[in-house]
Each structure stands twice: as structure tokens, then as C-alpha cells.
A tleap script that builds the chain and sets N, CA, C and O, in Angstrom:
source leaprc.protein.ff14SB
mol = sequence {
  NMET LYS LYS ILE ALA ILE ALA MET LEU PHE
  ALA GLY SER THR LEU LEU MET ALA ASP GLY
  ALA ALA ALA TYR ALA LYS CYS ALA GLY CYS
  HIE GLY GLN ASN GLY GLU LYS ALA ALA LEU
  GLY LYS SER ALA VAL ILE THR GLY GLN ASP
  ALA ALA LYS THR VAL GLU GLN LEU LYS GLY
  TYR LYS ALA GLY THR LEU ASN GLN HIE GLY
  MET GLY GLY VAL MET LYS GLY GLN VAL ALA
  SER MET ASP ASP ALA ALA MET GLN GLU ILE
  ALA ASP TYR ILE ALA ALA MET CLYS
}
set mol.1.N position { 15.833 -30.415 -2.110 }
set mol.1.CA position { 15.636 -31.839 -1.921 }
set mol.1.C position { 14.258 -32.278 -2.427 }
set mol.1.O position { 14.109 -33.344 -3.025 }
set mol.2.N position { 13.269 -31.440 -2.174 }
set mol.2.CA position { 11.912 -31.751 -2.605 }
set mol.2.C position { 11.842 -31.850 -4.132 }
set mol.2.O position { 11.173 -32.732 -4.668 }
set mol.3.N position { 12.532 -30.946 -4.827 }
set mol.3.CA position { 12.538 -30.957 -6.290 }
set mol.3.C position { 13.189 -32.227 -6.824 }
set mol.3.O position { 12.745 -32.780 -7.830 }
set mol.4.N position { 14.235 -32.685 -6.154 }
set mol.4.CA position { 14.918 -33.915 -6.581 }
set mol.4.C position { 13.984 -35.112 -6.428 }
set mol.4.O position { 13.913 -35.960 -7.317 }
set mol.5.N position { 13.273 -35.185 -5.317 }
set mol.5.CA position { 12.346 -36.284 -5.082 }
set mol.5.C position { 11.235 -36.293 -6.124 }
set mol.5.O position { 10.865 -37.347 -6.640 }
set mol.6.N position { 10.712 -35.119 -6.428 }
set mol.6.CA position { 9.654 -35.024 -7.445 }
set mol.6.C position { 10.191 -35.432 -8.814 }
set mol.6.O position { 9.514 -36.136 -9.563 }
set mol.7.N position { 11.392 -34.999 -9.139 }
set mol.7.CA position { 11.994 -35.362 -10.421 }
set mol.7.C position { 12.220 -36.868 -10.512 }
set mol.7.O position { 11.996 -37.467 -11.563 }
set mol.8.N position { 12.660 -37.478 -9.421 }
set mol.8.CA position { 12.881 -38.930 -9.416 }
set mol.8.C position { 11.563 -39.675 -9.570 }
set mol.8.O position { 11.493 -40.676 -10.283 }
set mol.9.N position { 10.528 -39.195 -8.913 }
set mol.9.CA position { 9.215 -39.813 -9.022 }
set mol.9.C position { 8.703 -39.728 -10.456 }
set mol.9.O position { 8.186 -40.709 -10.991 }
set mol.10.N position { 8.844 -38.558 -11.078 }
set mol.10.CA position { 8.408 -38.365 -12.461 }
set mol.10.C position { 9.202 -39.269 -13.400 }
set mol.10.O position { 8.627 -39.903 -14.284 }
set mol.11.N position { 10.518 -39.331 -13.213 }
set mol.11.CA position { 11.363 -40.177 -14.071 }
set mol.11.C position { 10.974 -41.637 -13.931 }
set mol.11.O position { 10.926 -42.368 -14.920 }
set mol.12.N position { 10.699 -42.063 -12.714 }
set mol.12.CA position { 10.293 -43.448 -12.490 }
set mol.12.C position { 8.974 -43.768 -13.155 }
set mol.12.O position { 8.825 -44.835 -13.751 }
set mol.13.N position { 8.015 -42.866 -13.066 }
set mol.13.CA position { 6.718 -43.113 -13.703 }
set mol.13.C position { 6.845 -43.094 -15.219 }
set mol.13.O position { 6.140 -43.830 -15.909 }
set mol.14.N position { 7.737 -42.258 -15.744 }
set mol.14.CA position { 7.965 -42.226 -17.189 }
set mol.14.C position { 8.565 -43.545 -17.665 }
set mol.14.O position { 8.181 -44.060 -18.715 }
set mol.15.N position { 9.501 -44.088 -16.901 }
set mol.15.CA position { 10.094 -45.380 -17.265 }
set mol.15.C position { 9.059 -46.493 -17.218 }
set mol.15.O position { 9.046 -47.365 -18.087 }
set mol.16.N position { 8.192 -46.471 -16.213 }
set mol.16.CA position { 7.145 -47.481 -16.137 }
set mol.16.C position { 6.211 -47.390 -17.326 }
set mol.16.O position { 5.792 -48.416 -17.862 }
set mol.17.N position { 5.878 -46.177 -17.749 }
set mol.17.CA position { 5.017 -46.016 -18.914 }
set mol.17.C position { 5.702 -46.552 -20.162 }
set mol.17.O position { 5.052 -47.150 -21.020 }
set mol.18.N position { 7.016 -46.341 -20.271 }
set mol.18.CA position { 7.756 -46.863 -21.424 }
set mol.18.C position { 7.719 -48.383 -21.420 }
set mol.18.O position { 7.533 -49.000 -22.468 }
set mol.19.N position { 7.895 -48.997 -20.246 }
set mol.19.CA position { 7.814 -50.450 -20.145 }
set mol.19.C position { 6.409 -50.928 -20.483 }
set mol.19.O position { 6.243 -51.936 -21.169 }
set mol.20.N position { 5.405 -50.214 -20.007 }
set mol.20.CA position { 4.025 -50.572 -20.307 }
set mol.20.C position { 3.724 -50.479 -21.790 }
set mol.20.O position { 3.025 -51.328 -22.344 }
set mol.21.N position { 4.257 -49.436 -22.440 }
set mol.21.CA position { 4.057 -49.271 -23.886 }
set mol.21.C position { 4.716 -50.410 -24.640 }
set mol.21.O position { 4.142 -50.943 -25.590 }
set mol.22.N position { 5.913 -50.787 -24.226 }
set mol.22.CA position { 6.618 -51.888 -24.892 }
set mol.22.C position { 5.853 -53.195 -24.707 }
set mol.22.O position { 5.704 -53.971 -25.651 }
set mol.23.N position { 5.372 -53.435 -23.499 }
set mol.23.CA position { 4.620 -54.658 -23.229 }
set mol.23.C position { 3.275 -54.655 -23.962 }
set mol.23.O position { 2.814 -55.701 -24.418 }
set mol.24.N position { 2.649 -53.483 -24.075 }
set mol.24.CA position { 1.349 -53.370 -24.738 }
set mol.24.C position { 1.448 -53.589 -26.248 }
set mol.24.O position { 0.450 -53.926 -26.885 }
set mol.25.N position { 2.613 -53.406 -26.819 }
set mol.25.CA position { 2.777 -53.554 -28.269 }
set mol.25.C position { 2.212 -54.885 -28.763 }
set mol.25.O position { 1.679 -54.964 -29.870 }
set mol.26.N position { 2.326 -55.903 -27.961 }
set mol.26.CA position { 1.813 -57.234 -28.294 }
set mol.26.C position { 0.275 -57.234 -28.368 }
set mol.26.O position { -0.317 -58.061 -29.062 }
set mol.27.N position { -0.351 -56.317 -27.663 }
set mol.27.CA position { -1.808 -56.242 -27.581 }
set mol.27.C position { -2.416 -55.392 -28.706 }
set mol.27.O position { -3.569 -55.571 -29.097 }
set mol.28.N position { -1.597 -54.464 -29.206 }
set mol.28.CA position { -2.098 -53.456 -30.146 }
set mol.28.C position { -2.646 -54.040 -31.440 }
set mol.28.O position { -3.522 -53.435 -32.059 }
set mol.29.N position { -2.165 -55.174 -31.857 }
set mol.29.CA position { -2.645 -55.785 -33.094 }
set mol.29.C position { -4.146 -56.017 -33.088 }
set mol.29.O position { -4.811 -55.840 -34.109 }
set mol.30.N position { -4.675 -56.408 -31.952 }
set mol.30.CA position { -6.112 -56.661 -31.841 }
set mol.30.C position { -6.869 -55.506 -31.183 }
set mol.30.O position { -7.971 -55.165 -31.613 }
set mol.31.N position { -6.284 -54.904 -30.146 }
set mol.31.CA position { -6.974 -53.869 -29.379 }
set mol.31.C position { -6.750 -52.466 -29.906 }
set mol.31.O position { -7.428 -51.536 -29.469 }
set mol.32.N position { -5.807 -52.279 -30.847 }
set mol.32.CA position { -5.505 -50.954 -31.387 }
set mol.32.C position { -4.430 -50.255 -30.581 }
set mol.32.O position { -4.195 -50.587 -29.419 }
set mol.33.N position { -3.778 -49.283 -31.205 }
set mol.33.CA position { -2.674 -48.561 -30.570 }
set mol.33.C position { -3.083 -47.891 -29.265 }
set mol.33.O position { -2.271 -47.765 -28.348 }
set mol.34.N position { -4.330 -47.464 -29.178 }
set mol.34.CA position { -4.815 -46.776 -27.989 }
set mol.34.C position { -5.961 -47.523 -27.312 }
set mol.34.O position { -6.759 -46.929 -26.587 }
set mol.35.N position { -6.034 -48.820 -27.554 }
set mol.35.CA position { -7.089 -49.622 -26.949 }
set mol.35.C position { -8.473 -49.294 -27.451 }
set mol.35.O position { -9.474 -49.602 -26.805 }
set mol.36.N position { -8.522 -48.655 -28.630 }
set mol.36.CA position { -9.793 -48.136 -29.149 }
set mol.36.C position { -10.621 -49.147 -29.929 }
set mol.36.O position { -11.759 -48.850 -30.294 }
set mol.37.N position { -10.086 -50.324 -30.192 }
set mol.37.CA position { -10.796 -51.311 -31.008 }
set mol.37.C position { -11.408 -52.418 -30.156 }
set mol.37.O position { -10.878 -52.785 -29.107 }
set mol.38.N position { -12.521 -52.932 -30.628 }
set mol.38.CA position { -13.079 -54.153 -30.061 }
set mol.38.C position { -12.276 -55.290 -30.692 }
set mol.38.O position { -12.414 -55.557 -31.886 }
set mol.39.N position { -11.455 -55.945 -29.916 }
set mol.39.CA position { -10.556 -56.979 -30.439 }
set mol.39.C position { -11.342 -58.038 -31.205 }
set mol.39.O position { -12.273 -58.652 -30.685 }
set mol.40.N position { -10.937 -58.230 -32.455 }
set mol.40.CA position { -11.586 -59.184 -33.362 }
set mol.40.C position { -13.091 -58.960 -33.432 }
set mol.40.O position { -13.861 -59.884 -33.696 }
set mol.41.N position { -13.493 -57.724 -33.191 }
set mol.41.CA position { -14.905 -57.365 -33.247 }
set mol.41.C position { -15.734 -57.932 -32.112 }
set mol.41.O position { -16.963 -57.905 -32.173 }
set mol.42.N position { -15.075 -58.452 -31.064 }
set mol.42.CA position { -15.804 -59.132 -29.992 }
set mol.42.C position { -15.670 -58.474 -28.625 }
set mol.42.O position { -16.642 -58.426 -27.871 }
set mol.43.N position { -14.505 -57.973 -28.296 }
set mol.43.CA position { -14.267 -57.496 -26.931 }
set mol.43.C position { -14.780 -56.077 -26.728 }
set mol.43.O position { -15.177 -55.399 -27.675 }
set mol.44.N position { -14.761 -55.650 -25.480 }
set mol.44.CA position { -15.060 -54.257 -25.161 }
set mol.44.C position { -13.835 -53.413 -25.510 }
set mol.44.O position { -12.720 -53.931 -25.567 }
set mol.45.N position { -14.036 -52.138 -25.738 }
set mol.45.CA position { -12.935 -51.196 -25.925 }
set mol.45.C position { -12.268 -51.042 -24.564 }
set mol.45.O position { -12.956 -50.858 -23.560 }
set mol.46.N position { -10.936 -51.113 -24.515 }
set mol.46.CA position { -10.234 -51.111 -23.229 }
set mol.46.C position { -9.593 -49.780 -22.867 }
set mol.46.O position { -9.003 -49.665 -21.793 }
set mol.47.N position { -9.687 -48.779 -23.720 }
set mol.47.CA position { -9.100 -47.465 -23.447 }
set mol.47.C position { -9.516 -46.971 -22.066 }
set mol.47.O position { -10.709 -46.855 -21.785 }
set mol.48.N position { -8.545 -46.679 -21.200 }
set mol.48.CA position { -8.820 -46.124 -19.888 }
set mol.48.C position { -9.411 -47.085 -18.872 }
set mol.48.O position { -9.824 -46.659 -17.793 }
set mol.49.N position { -9.459 -48.365 -19.190 }
set mol.49.CA position { -10.036 -49.346 -18.262 }
set mol.49.C position { -9.258 -49.366 -16.945 }
set mol.49.O position { -8.034 -49.231 -16.945 }
set mol.50.N position { -9.949 -49.533 -15.847 }
set mol.50.CA position { -9.348 -49.587 -14.520 }
set mol.50.C position { -8.248 -50.648 -14.467 }
set mol.50.O position { -8.447 -51.779 -14.909 }
set mol.51.N position { -7.089 -50.274 -13.925 }
set mol.51.CA position { -5.926 -51.165 -13.893 }
set mol.51.C position { -6.217 -52.447 -13.113 }
set mol.51.O position { -5.814 -53.529 -13.539 }
set mol.52.N position { -6.902 -52.342 -11.994 }
set mol.52.CA position { -7.199 -53.528 -11.181 }
set mol.52.C position { -8.071 -54.512 -11.968 }
set mol.52.O position { -7.874 -55.724 -11.888 }
set mol.53.N position { -9.022 -53.991 -12.715 }
set mol.53.CA position { -9.893 -54.850 -13.536 }
set mol.53.C position { -9.075 -55.546 -14.625 }
set mol.53.O position { -9.270 -56.732 -14.894 }
set mol.54.N position { -8.165 -54.805 -15.247 }
set mol.54.CA position { -7.331 -55.396 -16.302 }
set mol.54.C position { -6.454 -56.506 -15.748 }
set mol.54.O position { -6.349 -57.573 -16.352 }
set mol.55.N position { -5.822 -56.265 -14.605 }
set mol.55.CA position { -4.965 -57.290 -13.992 }
set mol.55.C position { -5.798 -58.524 -13.670 }
set mol.55.O position { -5.374 -59.648 -13.939 }
set mol.56.N position { -6.973 -58.324 -13.099 }
set mol.56.CA position { -7.856 -59.446 -12.764 }
set mol.56.C position { -8.203 -60.259 -14.020 }
set mol.56.O position { -8.180 -61.490 -13.999 }
set mol.57.N position { -8.522 -59.558 -15.104 }
set mol.57.CA position { -8.865 -60.248 -16.344 }
set mol.57.C position { -7.657 -60.995 -16.914 }
set mol.57.O position { -7.781 -62.147 -17.331 }
set mol.58.N position { -6.503 -60.352 -16.934 }
set mol.58.CA position { -5.308 -61.002 -17.475 }
set mol.58.C position { -4.955 -62.257 -16.681 }
set mol.58.O position { -4.579 -63.277 -17.258 }
set mol.59.N position { -5.076 -62.178 -15.364 }
set mol.59.CA position { -4.802 -63.351 -14.523 }
set mol.59.C position { -5.818 -64.458 -14.790 }
set mol.59.O position { -5.467 -65.638 -14.806 }
set mol.60.N position { -7.071 -64.075 -14.997 }
set mol.60.CA position { -8.102 -65.059 -15.318 }
set mol.60.C position { -7.839 -65.744 -16.645 }
set mol.60.O position { -7.998 -66.959 -16.767 }
set mol.61.N position { -7.439 -64.973 -17.631 }
set mol.61.CA position { -7.097 -65.571 -18.928 }
set mol.61.C position { -5.907 -66.509 -18.789 }
set mol.61.O position { -5.911 -67.605 -19.349 }
set mol.62.N position { -4.895 -66.088 -18.050 }
set mol.62.CA position { -3.698 -66.916 -17.882 }
set mol.62.C position { -4.027 -68.230 -17.178 }
set mol.62.O position { -3.504 -69.283 -17.542 }
set mol.63.N position { -4.890 -68.167 -16.175 }
set mol.63.CA position { -5.280 -69.362 -15.429 }
set mol.63.C position { -6.258 -70.241 -16.207 }
set mol.63.O position { -6.492 -71.393 -15.842 }
set mol.64.N position { -6.828 -69.690 -17.282 }
set mol.64.CA position { -7.804 -70.447 -18.059 }
set mol.64.C position { -9.193 -70.426 -17.449 }
set mol.64.O position { -10.042 -71.237 -17.818 }
set mol.65.N position { -9.439 -69.506 -16.517 }
set mol.65.CA position { -10.735 -69.434 -15.846 }
set mol.65.C position { -11.639 -68.343 -16.406 }
set mol.65.O position { -12.778 -68.196 -15.961 }
set mol.66.N position { -11.147 -67.578 -17.373 }
set mol.66.CA position { -11.939 -66.494 -17.965 }
set mol.66.C position { -12.053 -66.723 -19.465 }
set mol.66.O position { -11.067 -67.022 -20.139 }
set mol.67.N position { -13.265 -66.579 -19.973 }
set mol.67.CA position { -13.507 -66.778 -21.402 }
set mol.67.C position { -14.496 -65.737 -21.904 }
set mol.67.O position { -15.510 -66.085 -22.509 }
set mol.68.N position { -14.207 -64.456 -21.656 }
set mol.68.CA position { -15.102 -63.392 -22.107 }
set mol.68.C position { -15.162 -63.342 -23.620 }
set mol.68.O position { -14.136 -63.422 -24.296 }
set mol.69.N position { -16.352 -63.211 -24.142 }
set mol.69.CA position { -16.585 -63.069 -25.579 }
set mol.69.C position { -15.991 -64.235 -26.373 }
set mol.69.O position { -15.705 -64.086 -27.561 }
set mol.70.N position { -15.804 -65.386 -25.734 }
set mol.70.CA position { -15.244 -66.555 -26.401 }
set mol.70.C position { -13.770 -66.408 -26.743 }
set mol.70.O position { -13.257 -67.121 -27.605 }
set mol.71.N position { -13.086 -65.488 -26.074 }
set mol.71.CA position { -11.693 -65.198 -26.400 }
set mol.71.C position { -10.706 -65.819 -25.407 }
set mol.71.O position { -9.519 -65.492 -25.438 }
set mol.72.N position { -11.173 -66.700 -24.536 }
set mol.72.CA position { -10.316 -67.294 -23.517 }
set mol.72.C position { -9.083 -67.990 -24.072 }
set mol.72.O position { -7.980 -67.812 -23.554 }
set mol.73.N position { -9.263 -68.773 -25.112 }
set mol.73.CA position { -8.135 -69.506 -25.695 }
set mol.73.C position { -7.102 -68.592 -26.317 }
set mol.73.O position { -5.901 -68.773 -26.114 }
set mol.74.N position { -7.563 -67.610 -27.073 }
set mol.74.CA position { -6.655 -66.657 -27.717 }
set mol.74.C position { -5.898 -65.862 -26.655 }
set mol.74.O position { -4.679 -65.712 -26.730 }
set mol.75.N position { -6.635 -65.355 -25.665 }
set mol.75.CA position { -6.007 -64.530 -24.638 }
set mol.75.C position { -5.078 -65.346 -23.740 }
set mol.75.O position { -4.058 -64.831 -23.282 }
set mol.76.N position { -5.413 -66.598 -23.486 }
set mol.76.CA position { -4.525 -67.440 -22.674 }
set mol.76.C position { -3.164 -67.545 -23.344 }
set mol.76.O position { -2.133 -67.477 -22.675 }
set mol.77.N position { -3.155 -67.709 -24.652 }
set mol.77.CA position { -1.894 -67.758 -25.390 }
set mol.77.C position { -1.147 -66.434 -25.339 }
set mol.77.O position { 0.082 -66.413 -25.280 }
set mol.78.N position { -1.876 -65.343 -25.361 }
set mol.78.CA position { -1.243 -64.022 -25.341 }
set mol.78.C position { -0.597 -63.713 -23.992 }
set mol.78.O position { 0.452 -63.070 -23.943 }
set mol.79.N position { -1.204 -64.158 -22.910 }
set mol.79.CA position { -0.695 -63.808 -21.577 }
set mol.79.C position { 0.154 -64.906 -20.944 }
set mol.79.O position { 0.673 -64.723 -19.843 }
set mol.80.N position { 0.299 -66.022 -21.609 }
set mol.80.CA position { 1.007 -67.170 -21.027 }
set mol.80.C position { 2.397 -66.820 -20.508 }
set mol.80.O position { 2.808 -67.329 -19.465 }
set mol.81.N position { 3.115 -65.977 -21.204 }
set mol.81.CA position { 4.488 -65.659 -20.806 }
set mol.81.C position { 4.585 -64.440 -19.878 }
set mol.81.O position { 5.683 -64.072 -19.461 }
set mol.82.N position { 3.452 -63.815 -19.554 }
set mol.82.CA position { 3.473 -62.615 -18.707 }
set mol.82.C position { 3.543 -62.987 -17.234 }
set mol.82.O position { 2.835 -63.882 -16.772 }
set mol.83.N position { 4.410 -62.285 -16.502 }
set mol.83.CA position { 4.408 -62.419 -15.053 }
set mol.83.C position { 3.543 -61.307 -14.467 }
set mol.83.O position { 3.021 -60.468 -15.201 }
set mol.84.N position { 3.392 -61.302 -13.149 }
set mol.84.CA position { 2.530 -60.308 -12.501 }
set mol.84.C position { 2.991 -58.883 -12.780 }
set mol.84.O position { 2.166 -57.987 -12.958 }
set mol.85.N position { 4.305 -58.668 -12.820 }
set mol.85.CA position { 4.840 -57.317 -13.064 }
set mol.85.C position { 4.464 -56.832 -14.460 }
set mol.85.O position { 4.076 -55.676 -14.631 }
set mol.86.N position { 4.575 -57.703 -15.456 }
set mol.86.CA position { 4.221 -57.330 -16.829 }
set mol.86.C position { 2.728 -57.026 -16.933 }
set mol.86.O position { 2.323 -56.082 -17.612 }
set mol.87.N position { 1.922 -57.828 -16.262 }
set mol.87.CA position { 0.479 -57.587 -16.280 }
set mol.87.C position { 0.154 -56.223 -15.668 }
set mol.87.O position { -0.692 -55.491 -16.181 }
set mol.88.N position { 0.828 -55.891 -14.578 }
set mol.88.CA position { 0.583 -54.604 -13.928 }
set mol.88.C position { 1.035 -53.453 -14.815 }
set mol.88.O position { 0.354 -52.431 -14.892 }
set mol.89.N position { 2.180 -53.605 -15.490 }
set mol.89.CA position { 2.670 -52.555 -16.394 }
set mol.89.C position { 1.673 -52.298 -17.513 }
set mol.89.O position { 1.364 -51.149 -17.828 }
set mol.90.N position { 1.178 -53.365 -18.107 }
set mol.90.CA position { 0.190 -53.231 -19.186 }
set mol.90.C position { -1.093 -52.608 -18.653 }
set mol.90.O position { -1.668 -51.725 -19.288 }
set mol.91.N position { -1.538 -53.062 -17.500 }
set mol.91.CA position { -2.775 -52.538 -16.908 }
set mol.91.C position { -2.655 -51.047 -16.619 }
set mol.91.O position { -3.583 -50.285 -16.889 }
set mol.92.N position { -1.522 -50.629 -16.074 }
set mol.92.CA position { -1.314 -49.208 -15.794 }
set mol.92.C position { -1.270 -48.396 -17.080 }
set mol.92.O position { -1.783 -47.278 -17.135 }
set mol.93.N position { -0.661 -48.955 -18.104 }
set mol.93.CA position { -0.572 -48.286 -19.396 }
set mol.93.C position { -1.976 -48.112 -19.992 }
set mol.93.O position { -2.317 -47.035 -20.480 }
set mol.94.N position { -2.779 -49.166 -19.950 }
set mol.94.CA position { -4.145 -49.092 -20.479 }
set mol.94.C position { -4.970 -48.080 -19.698 }
set mol.94.O position { -5.721 -47.305 -20.290 }
set mol.95.N position { -4.840 -48.080 -18.376 }
set mol.95.CA position { -5.608 -47.153 -17.534 }
set mol.95.C position { -5.280 -45.701 -17.872 }
set mol.95.O position { -6.138 -44.828 -17.744 }
set mol.96.N position { -4.046 -45.435 -18.302 }
set mol.96.CA position { -3.633 -44.072 -18.615 }
set mol.96.C position { -4.002 -43.635 -20.037 }
set mol.96.O position { -3.846 -42.467 -20.394 }
set mol.97.N position { -4.491 -44.580 -20.840 }
set mol.97.CA position { -4.865 -44.249 -22.222 }
set mol.97.C position { -6.062 -43.300 -22.241 }
set mol.97.O position { -6.935 -43.345 -21.375 }
set mol.98.N position { -6.071 -42.447 -23.251 }
set mol.98.CA position { -7.186 -41.513 -23.398 }
set mol.98.C position { -7.721 -41.561 -24.806 }
set mol.98.O position { -8.667 -40.844 -25.132 }
savepdb mol mol.pdb
quit
């Protein structure tokens, strides 16, 4: 029974990572495939960034209350269609990047 529970947990986390990768695809154009780029030469590199910090930033951009590096307008457009679940998936995916 313990092995089944562990296998289910692993499968669930793998599916979440797949969803995070799919959601992150929209970000890769500016931030790079592994978050290794300073977006448009302005942002910080996001590889491995804490998930809670990423969610906070994404929510700030969506609300129009965050304008880091003058990217508030661009990022607001990028996150406009994201719900909280999508933001968390992307944040978890970024946090796991190496």
C-alpha cells in the first residue's frame, strides 16, 4: 500500500510539472527555456526563484500594482488570462528549474 501511495504522489507531481512546463512555454520567449535570461535585458534571471515570490509577483503584475524594471505593462498582458492555479503551476515549475 505504501508503494502505491508513493507512486501516486510521484505521478501527480510529474503531471503538475508537465502542466507547469506547458504554462511556462508562454514565458520562455523572454525568460529563456530554463529561466536563464534577463527578459528583454531588464529583468532578473528567474531560474530557481522561490515559488511564493513568483506567485506574488505574477499577482502584482495582473493587478497592475507591480512595475519592476518598467515591465509592468508587458507582464500585465502576459498574465491577464492566468488564474491562481496557473500562476502556482508556473511558479512551481520555475522554482524547480536548475
